C-alpha positions as CSV (number, residue, x, y, z in Angstrom):
1,M,-11.8,22.7,-26.7
2,A,-10.5,25.9,-28.3
3,P,-6.6,25.6,-27.8
4,S,-5.8,28.5,-25.2
5,A,-2.8,31.0,-26.0
6,I,-1.2,28.9,-23.6
7,D,-1.1,25.6,-25.4
8,Q,1.1,27.3,-27.8
9,P,4.6,27.0,-26.4
10,S,7.5,30.2,-27.1
11,S,11.0,29.0,-28.1
12,E,11.8,29.6,-24.9
13,A,9.4,27.8,-23.0
14,S,10.4,26.2,-20.1
15,W,9.8,22.5,-20.1
16,F,9.0,20.8,-16.9
17,D,11.2,18.0,-16.1
18,R,9.9,14.8,-16.0
19,D,11.3,13.8,-12.4
20,D,10.1,17.1,-11.3
21,L,6.6,16.5,-12.6
22,R,6.6,13.3,-11.2
23,T,7.0,14.6,-7.5
24,S,4.3,16.6,-8.0
25,F,2.1,14.3,-9.1
26,T,3.0,12.0,-6.1
27,L,2.2,15.1,-3.9
28,A,-1.1,16.0,-5.3
29,M,-2.4,12.0,-5.6
30,S,-1.1,11.8,-1.8
31,A,-2.6,15.1,-0.9
32,M,-6.0,13.9,-2.5
33,Y,-6.1,9.7,-1.1
34,K,-5.7,11.2,2.1
35,A,-9.0,13.9,2.1
36,E,-10.9,10.4,0.5
37,V,-9.3,8.1,3.1
38,P,-8.2,9.9,6.3
39,L,-6.8,6.5,7.5
40,Y,-4.2,7.3,5.1
41,G,-2.6,10.0,7.0
42,D,-2.4,8.1,10.4
43,L,0.0,5.6,7.7
44,V,1.8,8.2,6.6
45,R,1.7,9.5,10.0
46,I,3.2,5.7,11.5
47,V,5.5,5.0,8.2
48,G,6.8,8.3,8.9
49,D,8.0,8.1,13.1
50,V,8.7,4.3,12.1
51,N,11.8,5.4,9.6
52,Q,12.8,8.4,11.2
53,S,13.3,6.2,14.0
54,T,15.5,3.4,12.4
55,L,17.2,6.3,10.6
56,G,18.1,7.9,14.2
57,S,19.4,4.3,15.3
58,A,23.2,4.2,16.3
59,L,23.3,1.4,13.4
60,D,26.5,2.0,11.5
61,P,26.4,4.1,8.0
62,K,27.8,1.2,6.1
63,V,25.2,-1.9,8.0
64,M,22.4,0.9,6.4
65,A,23.0,0.9,3.4
66,M,23.4,-2.4,3.0
67,R,20.4,-2.9,4.3
68,Y,18.2,-0.3,3.4
69,G,20.0,1.1,-0.1
70,D,18.9,4.4,-0.6
71,V,17.8,5.4,2.1
72,A,17.8,9.1,2.4
73,A,15.1,11.1,4.0
74,S,14.3,13.3,0.9
75,R,13.5,9.8,-1.4
76,L,11.8,8.2,2.0
77,D,9.4,11.2,2.0
78,V,7.9,11.3,-1.4
79,E,8.2,7.3,-2.2
80,R,5.0,5.6,-2.8
81,H,3.9,2.9,-5.0
82,G,-0.3,3.0,-5.7
83,A,-2.6,0.7,-7.5
84,I,-5.3,1.2,-10.2
85,R,-7.5,-1.3,-12.1
86,L,-8.2,-0.5,-15.5
87,G,-11.2,-2.4,-17.8
88,T,-9.9,-1.9,-21.5
89,P,-7.1,-1.5,-24.1
90,H,-7.7,2.4,-24.8
91,E,-8.2,3.3,-20.7
92,L,-4.6,1.1,-20.7
93,R,-3.2,3.1,-23.1
94,T,-3.9,6.4,-22.6
95,V,-2.5,5.6,-18.7
96,R,0.9,5.0,-20.9
97,R,0.9,8.3,-21.7
98,I,-0.2,9.9,-19.2
99,F,2.6,8.3,-17.2
100,A,5.6,8.6,-20.0
101,L,5.1,12.3,-19.9
102,I,5.7,11.5,-16.2
103,G,9.5,9.8,-16.2
104,L,7.3,6.1,-15.5
105,Y,7.4,3.8,-18.0
106,P,5.8,-0.7,-17.9
107,V,8.2,-3.0,-16.6
108,G,7.3,-6.5,-15.7
109,Y,4.5,-8.9,-16.5
110,Y,1.9,-10.1,-13.4
111,D,0.3,-12.7,-14.0
112,L,-3.1,-12.7,-11.5
113,S,-5.1,-15.4,-12.8
114,P,-3.3,-18.2,-10.6
115,A,-4.8,-16.0,-7.3
116,G,-7.8,-16.4,-9.0
117,L,-8.5,-12.7,-10.3
118,P,-9.8,-12.2,-13.7
119,M,-6.8,-9.7,-14.7
120,H,-3.0,-9.0,-15.6
121,A,-0.9,-6.3,-14.7
122,T,2.6,-4.7,-15.4
123,C,4.5,-2.0,-13.1
124,F,4.8,1.5,-14.4
125,R,8.1,3.1,-12.6
126,P,11.0,5.1,-13.6
127,K,14.1,3.1,-15.2
128,T,16.9,4.6,-14.4
129,E,19.5,4.9,-11.0
130,T,18.6,8.7,-10.9
131,S,15.0,8.9,-11.8
132,L,14.4,6.5,-9.2
133,H,16.8,7.9,-6.5
134,K,14.9,11.4,-7.0
135,N,11.4,9.8,-6.8
136,P,11.0,6.8,-7.4
137,F,7.1,6.1,-7.9
138,R,5.4,3.1,-8.8
139,V,2.2,2.3,-10.0
140,F,0.7,-1.0,-10.2
141,T,-1.4,-1.2,-13.0
142,S,-3.5,-4.1,-13.6
143,V,-6.4,-4.3,-16.3
144,L,-9.3,-6.8,-17.1
145,R,-8.7,-9.8,-18.9
146,P,-12.5,-10.6,-19.9
147,E,-12.0,-14.4,-21.7
148,L,-11.4,-15.1,-17.8
149,I,-15.1,-14.0,-16.9
150,K,-16.6,-17.6,-16.6
151,D,-20.4,-16.3,-16.4
152,P,-21.2,-14.8,-20.3
153,R,-24.0,-12.7,-18.6
154,A,-21.4,-10.8,-16.3
155,R,-18.8,-10.7,-19.3
156,D,-21.3,-9.3,-21.3
157,L,-22.3,-6.8,-18.6
158,A,-18.8,-5.9,-17.7
159,L,-18.0,-4.9,-21.2
160,D,-21.5,-3.2,-21.7
161,L,-20.8,-0.8,-18.6
162,L,-16.6,-0.3,-19.7
163,S,-17.8,0.9,-22.9
164,K,-20.0,3.2,-21.6
165,R,-17.5,5.2,-19.9
166,N,-15.0,7.9,-20.0
167,I,-12.6,8.6,-17.2
168,F,-10.5,10.6,-19.2
169,S,-11.3,14.6,-19.6
170,D,-11.5,16.3,-22.6
171,E,-8.5,18.7,-21.3
172,L,-6.4,15.9,-19.9
173,M,-6.8,14.1,-23.8
174,Q,-5.5,17.3,-25.5
175,L,-2.7,17.8,-23.0
176,L,-1.6,14.5,-23.9
177,S,-1.7,15.5,-27.5
178,L,0.3,18.7,-27.2
179,G,2.8,15.9,-25.0
180,D,3.1,13.4,-27.6
181,A,3.5,17.0,-30.1
182,Q,6.2,18.1,-27.9
183,N,8.3,15.0,-28.1
184,G,7.0,14.0,-24.9
185,R,7.4,17.2,-22.9
186,V,5.2,19.7,-21.3
187,T,5.4,23.7,-20.4
188,L,5.2,24.1,-16.6
189,D,2.0,25.4,-16.5
190,Q,0.8,22.7,-18.9
191,G,2.6,20.2,-16.3
192,R,0.4,22.0,-13.4
193,R,-2.8,21.6,-15.9
194,L,-1.7,17.8,-16.5
195,V,-1.5,16.8,-13.0
196,A,-5.1,18.5,-11.9
197,E,-6.6,17.0,-14.6
198,A,-5.1,13.5,-13.8
199,M,-6.6,13.8,-10.6
200,K,-10.1,13.3,-12.1
201,T,-9.1,10.3,-13.5
202,F,-7.9,8.7,-9.7
203,S,-10.4,10.2,-8.0
204,W,-13.2,8.0,-5.8
205,H,-16.6,9.3,-7.1
206,G,-19.6,8.6,-5.0
207,T,-22.2,8.0,-7.7
208,A,-22.0,5.1,-9.2
209,A,-21.9,3.9,-13.3
210,A,-24.4,1.0,-12.1
211,S,-27.4,-0.2,-10.7
212,H,-27.2,-1.8,-7.5
213,D,-29.0,-5.1,-9.1
214,D,-25.6,-4.8,-12.1
215,Y,-23.2,-4.0,-9.2
216,Q,-24.4,-6.9,-7.0
217,C,-24.5,-9.2,-10.6
218,L,-20.4,-8.4,-11.0
219,K,-20.3,-8.6,-7.4
220,D,-21.2,-12.4,-7.2
221,E,-19.1,-13.1,-10.4
222,H,-16.1,-11.4,-8.8
223,P,-16.0,-8.7,-6.4
224,I,-13.1,-7.2,-8.3
225,L,-15.3,-7.1,-11.3
226,A,-17.7,-5.3,-9.5
227,D,-14.8,-2.3,-8.8
228,I,-13.4,-2.1,-12.4
229,A,-16.7,-2.1,-14.3
230,C,-19.2,0.0,-12.2
231,F,-17.8,3.2,-11.2
232,R,-16.7,6.8,-13.6
233,S,-13.4,6.2,-13.0
234,S,-10.1,4.3,-12.0
235,H,-9.8,5.4,-8.8
236,I,-6.4,4.7,-6.6
237,N,-7.5,2.0,-4.2
238,H,-4.1,1.9,-1.8
239,L,-1.2,4.3,-1.9
240,T,1.9,2.8,-0.3
241,P,4.7,4.2,1.4
242,R,7.7,2.5,2.4
243,T,8.7,1.5,5.9
244,L,11.9,0.4,6.9
245,C,10.7,-1.9,10.0
246,I,7.7,-3.0,8.6
247,T,7.4,-5.3,11.4
248,S,7.6,-2.6,13.4
249,A,5.1,-0.6,11.8
250,Q,2.5,-3.6,11.9
251,D,2.5,-3.5,15.7
252,L,1.9,0.3,15.5
253,M,-1.4,-0.2,13.1
254,K,-2.6,-2.7,15.6
255,A,-1.9,-0.5,18.8
256,E,-3.9,2.2,17.1
257,G,-6.2,0.1,16.4
258,L,-5.9,-0.3,12.4
259,M,-8.0,-3.5,11.1
260,V,-4.5,-4.9,9.8
261,K,-4.2,-8.0,7.3
262,D,-3.2,-11.3,9.5
263,R,-0.2,-11.5,7.9
264,I,2.6,-9.4,6.5
265,E,3.0,-10.7,2.6
266,G,6.9,-11.9,1.3
267,P,9.4,-12.8,2.4
268,P,10.3,-13.4,6.5
269,A,11.8,-10.6,8.3
270,R,15.5,-11.5,7.5
271,S,19.4,-9.8,8.5
272,C,19.9,-9.5,4.7
273,P,16.4,-8.5,3.4
274,I,15.1,-10.0,0.3
275,L,12.7,-8.4,-2.6
276,L,9.4,-7.1,-0.8
277,R,7.3,-7.2,2.4
278,Q,4.0,-5.9,2.8
279,T,1.1,-5.6,4.4
280,S,-2.0,-3.2,4.6
281,F,-5.2,-2.7,6.7
282,L,-8.5,-3.6,5.3
283,A,-10.9,-1.9,3.2
284,I,-13.1,0.8,4.0
285,E,-16.7,0.6,3.3
286,E,-17.6,3.7,1.6
287,P,-21.3,5.1,1.2
288,I,-21.8,4.5,-2.7
289,K,-25.6,6.2,-4.8
290,F,-26.3,3.3,-7.5
291,L,-28.4,4.2,-10.4
292,S,-31.9,3.6,-10.2
293,A,-32.7,0.4,-12.2
294,G,-35.7,-0.1,-15.1
295,D,-37.8,2.6,-15.8
296,S,-36.9,4.4,-12.1
297,P,-36.3,8.3,-12.9
298,C,-32.4,8.7,-13.9
299,D,-32.9,11.0,-10.3
300,S,-34.2,8.1,-8.1
301,L,-30.7,6.6,-6.5
302,V,-30.3,3.9,-4.6
303,Q,-27.8,3.9,-1.5
304,G,-25.6,1.2,-1.0
305,S,-21.7,1.0,0.0
306,H,-18.6,-0.7,-1.8
307,R,-15.4,-1.9,0.2
308,A,-12.2,-1.7,-2.0
309,R,-9.8,1.2,-1.1
310,F,-7.7,0.5,1.9
311,G,-3.6,1.2,3.6
312,E,-0.8,-0.5,2.4
313,I,3.1,-0.2,3.4
314,E,6.3,-1.8,1.9
315,E,9.6,-2.6,3.2
316,R,12.0,-3.3,0.1
317,G,15.3,-5.2,0.3
318,A,17.0,-6.4,-2.3
319,A,16.5,-6.8,-5.6
320,V,17.2,-11.2,-7.1
321,T,18.6,-12.6,-10.1
322,P,16.9,-15.0,-11.5
323,A,19.2,-17.5,-9.6
324,G,17.8,-16.2,-6.5
325,R,13.7,-15.8,-7.6
326,R,13.9,-19.2,-8.6
327,L,15.3,-19.9,-5.1
328,Y,12.7,-17.4,-3.4
329,D,9.7,-19.5,-5.9
330,E,11.2,-22.9,-4.5
331,L,11.3,-22.2,-1.0
332,L,7.7,-20.5,-1.2
333,E,5.8,-23.7,-3.0
334,E,7.7,-26.0,-0.1
335,A,6.6,-24.1,2.4
336,M,3.0,-24.0,0.6
337,A,3.3,-27.6,0.4
338,V,3.8,-28.5,3.3
339,A,1.1,-26.4,4.9
340,A,-1.6,-28.0,2.5
341,R,-0.7,-31.5,3.7
342,S,-1.1,-30.5,6.7
343,S,-4.2,-31.6,8.3
344,E,-5.8,-28.9,9.5
345,E,-5.1,-25.3,7.7
346,P,-2.2,-23.9,9.9
347,S,-3.3,-20.0,11.3
348,P,-1.0,-17.4,9.9
349,E,1.2,-17.7,12.8
350,E,1.8,-20.9,12.2
351,F,2.3,-20.5,8.9
352,D,4.4,-17.6,8.8
353,K,6.7,-20.3,11.6
354,L,6.4,-22.7,9.1
355,V,7.5,-20.3,5.9
356,E,10.6,-18.9,8.3
357,T,12.0,-22.3,8.8
358,V,11.9,-23.3,4.9
359,F,13.6,-20.3,4.0
360,E,16.7,-21.0,6.9
361,K,18.1,-22.7,3.3
362,Y,18.1,-19.0,2.0
363,P,21.6,-17.2,2.2
364,D,21.5,-14.6,4.6
365,D,24.5,-13.1,4.5
366,W,25.2,-10.3,2.6
367,S,29.0,-11.8,1.1
368,E,27.1,-15.3,0.0
369,L,24.3,-13.8,-1.5
370,R,26.1,-11.6,-3.6
371,S,29.1,-14.6,-4.6
372,R,26.5,-16.8,-5.3
373,D,24.9,-14.7,-8.1
374,L,21.4,-14.3,-5.9
375,I,21.4,-10.9,-5.5
376,Y,22.3,-7.6,-7.8
377,C,25.2,-4.8,-6.3
378,T,26.3,-1.7,-7.0
379,F,30.0,-1.1,-6.5
380,E,32.1,1.6,-5.3
381,A,36.3,1.9,-4.7
382,T,36.5,2.6,-0.9
383,S,38.9,5.1,-0.1
384,K,41.7,2.0,0.6
385,G,40.9,1.2,-3.5
386,M,41.8,4.8,-4.2
387,E,45.1,5.6,-2.5
388,A,46.2,2.1,-3.6
389,R,46.8,3.4,-6.7
390,L,46.9,-0.4,-8.7
391,P,48.4,-0.2,-12.5
392,K,46.5,-0.4,-15.2
393,Q,45.7,-3.7,-15.4
394,S,43.0,-6.2,-15.1
395,F,42.0,-7.3,-11.8
396,H,39.2,-10.1,-10.9
397,L,36.3,-8.7,-9.0
398,E,36.3,-11.0,-6.0
399,A,40.2,-10.1,-5.3
400,L,39.1,-6.3,-5.3
401,L,36.2,-7.1,-2.4
402,E,38.3,-9.5,-0.9
403,Q,41.2,-7.0,-0.1
404,G,39.0,-3.9,0.4
405,L,39.4,-2.4,-2.5
406,V,36.2,-2.2,-3.5
407,E,32.9,-2.5,-1.5
408,A,29.4,-4.1,-3.2
409,F,26.1,-2.5,-1.8
410,P,22.6,-4.6,-2.6
411,M,20.9,-2.3,-5.4
412,T,17.2,-1.8,-4.0
413,Y,13.9,-4.5,-5.6
414,E,12.1,-1.9,-7.6
415,D,9.2,-4.4,-8.4
416,F,6.2,-6.3,-7.6
417,L,5.4,-9.9,-6.4
418,P,2.1,-11.2,-7.4
419,L,1.4,-13.6,-5.2
420,S,1.6,-10.8,-2.6
421,A,0.0,-7.9,-4.5
422,A,-2.7,-10.6,-4.8
423,G,-2.4,-11.5,-1.3
424,I,-3.3,-8.1,-0.8
425,F,-6.0,-7.5,-3.4
426,Q,-7.6,-10.7,-1.7
427,S,-7.9,-9.7,1.7
428,N,-9.6,-6.8,0.7
429,L,-12.1,-8.0,-1.5
430,G,-14.7,-9.3,1.6
431,S,-14.7,-13.1,4.0
432,K,-17.6,-13.7,0.8
433,S,-15.3,-13.8,-1.7
434,P,-12.9,-16.7,-1.4
435,P,-10.0,-17.0,-3.9
436,R,-10.8,-19.1,-7.0
437,E,-8.4,-20.7,-8.8
438,T,-8.5,-19.4,-12.6
439,Q,-7.0,-21.9,-15.4
440,A,-5.0,-19.5,-17.7
441,S,-1.8,-19.3,-19.2
442,P,0.4,-15.8,-18.9
443,D,-0.3,-13.6,-21.6
444,L,2.8,-11.3,-22.0
445,A,2.1,-10.7,-26.0
446,G,-1.7,-9.9,-25.2
447,M,-0.2,-7.5,-22.4
448,E,1.8,-5.4,-25.0
449,D,-1.1,-5.5,-27.7
450,V,-3.7,-4.0,-25.2
451,L,-0.9,-1.8,-23.7
452,G,0.3,-1.0,-27.6
453,A,4.0,-1.1,-26.6
454,R,6.4,-3.4,-25.0
455,L,7.1,-4.3,-21.4
456,D,10.5,-3.6,-20.5
457,D,12.3,-7.2,-18.4
458,A,13.0,-5.6,-14.6
459,D,16.5,-8.5,-14.9
460,E,17.1,-6.8,-17.8
461,I,17.4,-3.2,-15.9
462,Y,19.1,-4.4,-12.3
463,R,21.5,-5.8,-14.9
464,A,22.8,-2.8,-16.9
465,A,22.3,-0.9,-13.9
466,Q,25.2,-3.6,-12.0
467,A,27.3,-3.5,-15.1
468,E,27.5,0.3,-15.2
469,S,27.9,0.3,-11.3
470,L,31.3,-2.0,-11.7
471,A,32.4,0.2,-15.2
472,K,32.2,3.3,-13.0
473,C,33.9,2.1,-10.5
474,A,36.8,0.7,-12.5
475,S,36.8,4.2,-14.2
476,K,37.5,5.6,-10.6
477,L,40.0,2.7,-10.2
478,G,42.0,3.4,-12.9
479,I,41.9,0.1,-13.8
480,E,39.8,-3.2,-15.8
481,V,37.4,-5.4,-14.1
482,Y,36.3,-8.9,-14.9
483,V,33.7,-11.3,-13.4
C-alpha cells in the first residue's frame, strides 16, 4: 500500500490526544457491538436507568463518593470494558501496539488454567488518574496457551488454523508503523483511520475460517478453543458497562426476559463494596457459515451456529491492598470448601448465602478497612484543615483523619478477578462443556515473552497513586505527613 500525502504530517500537525482517541475508539466499538448484538443496547439502557436513579437518590455526596468513587456521569456514560481472545504471539503483540496508541497498557497477570481454560490474560488499561478520569476503558485480553491443549490433534489443528489467518488489515499495519515512527502519536486523520481499521479486527464475521468438522473437533476439546481458532477476527465477545447497583440491574434484566446468569460473580453485596461484581445474560446462538470440507467446492458453505458473545455488566468497588486480597481469597476458598463438603451441591441462592455468611469476617466499615490497610485510598484536605493554618511540621496521618483535617476516599478497583472472569466465560460456553481443571502453573514470564513487553503490577500503580495523593494533600496544607 503506497503511503498517501496525509501519511506525512507537517511540522504543524495536530496530534490526536491519546485520551480523546481512546474515547473515539470506545464509542466506535460500542456502536459496532450494538449493531452486531442488539441486546447490548437493552443492557446499556438498563444500566443507564439504574445509574440515573442511583445518582439521583438522596444520598449525601460524601457517602456517594465513599461508595462509588469517581461517579461523574461523564465517566459512567463512556465507561466500558471489553474482552478479546487471541491465538498467537503476533496477534498479542500487534494488539499491544494498537492499544498503546490509545493509552492502554498491559497491567497484571491472570492465570485462567485453574478454571479449565487453556489461556492466560492481562488487562490493557489506562494507568494515570487523569486518564482514568477521562475514560477508564479496559480490555481483558487473553491469549492461547497451546501447551495446555491436551489432545495433540486438536492442538495441531488449532495452531495450523491460526498460522493461516491474518486479523489485521494492511492499512492498520501501516498506521501502526507510522505511530511507531511518530513517537507513539498519530495525527487526527491517522487516528480516525486507525479506529476504523481496528474495528475490522474486532468485528464479527459471519463466515468461519474453518470447516464444520474442524470446528467440532476443537469444540469437543474445549469450546473456547473453537472460538479462538476458527474465526477471521478477534471478535469482541462482550462489552461491559459499569452499574452503580448490580442487584437492581440484574433484577431489571430478569424482568425484561434476558437469560441472566444464575448468580453474580465476585464478593457478596456489602455496605462498603470491594473489588468487582459481575453478571451477564447468556451468550446468543449466532448463525455462522463454515467452509466446506475435503474436496467440496470452495463456494459450498455449511450452515451452522456458534455461541460465544454475551452481555455483561459490572459493579466496581474499592481497590484492595495485598493484605485485603489475601483475606478475600482466604474467605472465598473457605466458602468453596464448605460448599464442597455439602452432601448436595448448593443452589446458586444457597451458595450466595454461604458466601455472605463467611464474608462477615471481612470488615465492612471504611475506617476499619483503611486503618487495617485492606484498601487503597486517596486523601483530600478538608475545609477545616485548610482553615486550621497548621504549623509547618510533621503530622501522623491518623491524627489528621481523627481531627477531620483530612478525609480518605476509597480508590476504585480498575482491574479484574480471574475466578470471576472464568465464571462468566464458563457460563457462556454451553451446558455440554463443564469446567475441567487444567493442571498448570502460572506463566508470567511466558506471558511477557509472548507479549514482548513487561506487565505492570497493579498494586504498584495503586500504591503510587495513594502516595501521590497524600503528598499533594500535605503540600496543600503546608505540612509533612507520615504514616
